[in-house]
N, C-alpha and C positions, 0 to 999 in steps of 0.2 A: 482038139475037139473033134467029135465025129460027125456034128452035122455040117452041111455046107454053109458057108456064110454068104451074105449079098456083096456084091460088088462095092468098092469104094464109093462111086457115085450114088448107088440106091441107098447105101448107108447113109450118106450126107443129106440126100434128098429126104429120107425118112426123119431124120434128126431135125433138120430145119424146118419141115412142114409141122412136125410134132411141138416144136418150140414155138412157132409163130402163129398158127391157126388151128392147131390140132390135126390128128390123122383118124381115119375110119378104124372101126373095129379090126377089120381084116389086116390093115397095116399094122396096127398095135399088136396083134398077133404074131404078125411076120417078124417085127422088131423084137417082140419078147421071145421069140423061139430061140434066140442066139444070144441076148444081151439081158442082163439085169437092168431093169428101167430105173430102179432106185440108184444104182451105181452111175448110170448116165445123168440123171438129174442132178446127183450130187456133185460130179465132175463138172457138168456145165454151170452149175451154182458157184463153185469154187473158181473156177477159171474165168467167169464173168466178172466176178468181183476183182480177181487179181490182175486181169489185163485191162481193166477200166481205170486204173489210177491216174492216167493222164487225161481222162474225159471230165475232170471236175467233181468227180464222185469221192466221197470220203473214204481216205484210204482204209485198208483193212487193218484190224488189231494186230498188234506185233505177234502175239501167240499163233494167230492164224497164218501170218506170213511165215514165221519160222516152221510150222508144221508143213506148209505147202513146198518151202524150199528144201526141206529134208526129203520129201516125196520126190521132187525133181532130181535132186542130187544122188540119192541111194536107190530109188525104185520104191514102188507102192509097198512091197513085202518087208522092207527093212524097219527094224524096230525104231520107234522115236525116241530122241533124247529128251529129257526134261528141259524145260526152258528155264535156264539158270536166271534169267532177269525177270522180276516180279511184273505183272502186266500193270499198266497205268490205270489207276482207278481214282475216281474222284467221288468221294461219299458225300451225298447231299445230307443236309440236316434233317434229322429224323423228327417227324411229328409226334405229339404224344398220342397214345393208341386210341383215346377218346375222340380224336379230331381228325380221323382219317378221312380223306376226300380224294379217292383214287381218279387219276384224270385219264382219259381214254386214250389209247395208244393212236397217235396221228397216222393218217393214211399214207401210204408210200406215195413219194413224188412221182409224177409222170415221167418216164424215161424218155420221152420224146420233147426236146425243147427246140425253140426257134434257132438258137444259134449252134445247134448241132451238138451241144454237150450231153454226156451220158449216153446210153446204149439205145439205140433206134433199131426198127426192123431192117434197116438199110444196112447197119454196121455190125450185125451179129454173125455174119458168115464166118469171119475169121475165127472167132472164139467157139463157134459151134464145131468148126473143123479140128480145132485143138481138144475141145472137150471129147469129140469121137475118138480122136487117137488114144487120150488117156483112159477113156472108158473101155476102148478096145484092149488096151494093154491089161487093165484090171481084170476084165471078163476072161480073157484068153489065156494069160499067164498064170492067174490065180483064181479059178473060178469058184474055189471052195472058200476062200479067204473072206472073212468079215472084216470091216474097218474096226479099228480100235475105239475106244470111248473117247481119246483125245481127238481122233480123226473125225469122229461124229460131232463132237463138240466144236471144233474148228469149222465144219460145215454149216452149223446151225448159228455160230457167231457172224458168219458171212452173209446171212440172210437178212433182207430189209424187214423192218417192223418188228423185230424181236424186242422183248423187255429185259434190261438189265438192271438190277438193283443189289446193293451191297448188304451184308449181314450187318447188324447193329446188335450191341449187347444189351443187357436189361437195363443197365444204368442209362445208356444212350435213348433207349425207347421210353424211358419214365416208368418202368416197372419196379425198380428197386435202387437203391444207391450205390449197388456195387454189382459187378457182373456175375454170371453164374459160376458155380464150382468148376464145371467142365468147359468154360470159356476160357482158354489158356492163350489170351491176347489174340482171340479169334479174328480172321480177316477172310475175305472171299466174296462170292457174289451167286445170285441166281440169275441163269440165262434161259428165257421162257419164250416159246413161239405161242402167241394167243390163238393164231390161227389152227394150228395142229395139235396143241396141248403137249407138245414136245419140250422137254426142259432139262437142264443140268444144274447140279448144285456144285460149286466149287468151294473148299473148306482148306483153311490152313491155320491150325491152333486149336481145332475141336478136339477135345479130350478123349484119347483111346479108350474103348470100352470092351468088357469080356462079354461076348454075346450070351454067355451062360448066366449073366447076372442082370444085363438090361442092354436095351438097343436104343437107337434114335429113331424117332418118327417124324415124317413131315406132315404138316397140316397146311391146306390152302383154303384161305377164307376168300370167298367169291362174291363180289359186289353185287352180283345178280341173283344170289341165293336169298331166300327168305330168312329173316332174323327172328328171335324170339323163343326158338327151341329150347335154349338153354340159359334161362334167365339168370341163373347163379352166377354166370360170368358177365353179368352187367347188361348193359344195353347197347343197341346198334349191331355192328357187324360181329362183335364178340359174342354175341349171344346165338348165333347160327351154328348149326353142325357142319364145320369144315370138312372139305374134301380130303379124305386119306391119300397122302401122297407117297406112302410106301415107307418101309421100315429098312434100316440100313446100319451098317457098323463103321466104326471110324479107327484110324491107327495114326501114328505120329506122322508129321510132314503133310504135305498137300495131296488132297483126295478129290476125286470127281465122282460125283453120284448121279445116276439118271433118275429123273423124276417119274414116278409111277402112279398117275393120278388115277384112282379107282373110278370117278366119275367125270363127265365133261365139266370144263370150267369155263364160265363165260367170260368174267373179268376179274383175274386174279389181283387181289387188294392187300393180302398179307401172305407170306410163307413163314410158317412158325415151325422150329424144330423143338421136339419134348423129348424127355427120357421116360421110357416106358419099359414094362416087363418084357422078357424075351417074346418075339413074335408080334408084338405091338397090341394095341387095344382098338376097341370100336368107338369108345367115348374117353377122352383123356380127362386126366385130372389137371393137365396143362403146367407140369413142370417145364417150363420153357427154358431152354438154353440161349437161344437167340432168334432173331426174326429179321425179315427182310420187307420193308413196306414199298409197295409200288406208288411212286409219285404221281 
């Protein structure tokens, strides 16, 4: 790198202050002049979760641990292996569509406890130093490399307060007596951050499509949006104009698709996948393949 870097002490001071109480605009500019702030935040989040397993905090998901271990063993630039073990998923009973009562996401627990469990301000120095080392490696050794979709998914999965909900077939959701023709014993889930509206869809068993014939489109029904705009679809939340979550294609095997919400989502209640003409539509006829309900 051509620019000069701050000393290690200065680097750790900036990172520690930024994490605990915030830093000034000038200090943020100094830090940003040599480091990708997103890479720093992601590294700190991953390592905070990874190093807190002995502090009474719920252990990270197996897929996240596998991804982090590969990064440690092989380096940040090495390609990741697919996880041969299917992640543990417990599918909650799916309510009939007409009786959806989305529950608010509970606030994250205070990370300062009387018995010292969890991460406190006094205990973050070690993982901040480790995060700085990892972020320094990412920025200096591969400054132009972007994280893969599985790496971004692993970071999101490690965040507190995310929403996870499994895909359900039309028969499970009460839409029909049998699954959709493109539901090939479909499984997977939605991982969604209600604070940032970032999210990913994981599928296995979604029928492969020819993009010249049709594409899949995601629709997000928001419990905070008004209803009644599309009365032909019944009453309640299904009568609203849902948020377009993006068009995508599928192939055989496991796929991970980033969610591209075109409008802000207040409280996601239903994620629905439909079959649409190439390029997607503004108003869908709702040929629904699968959906996920936020319980």
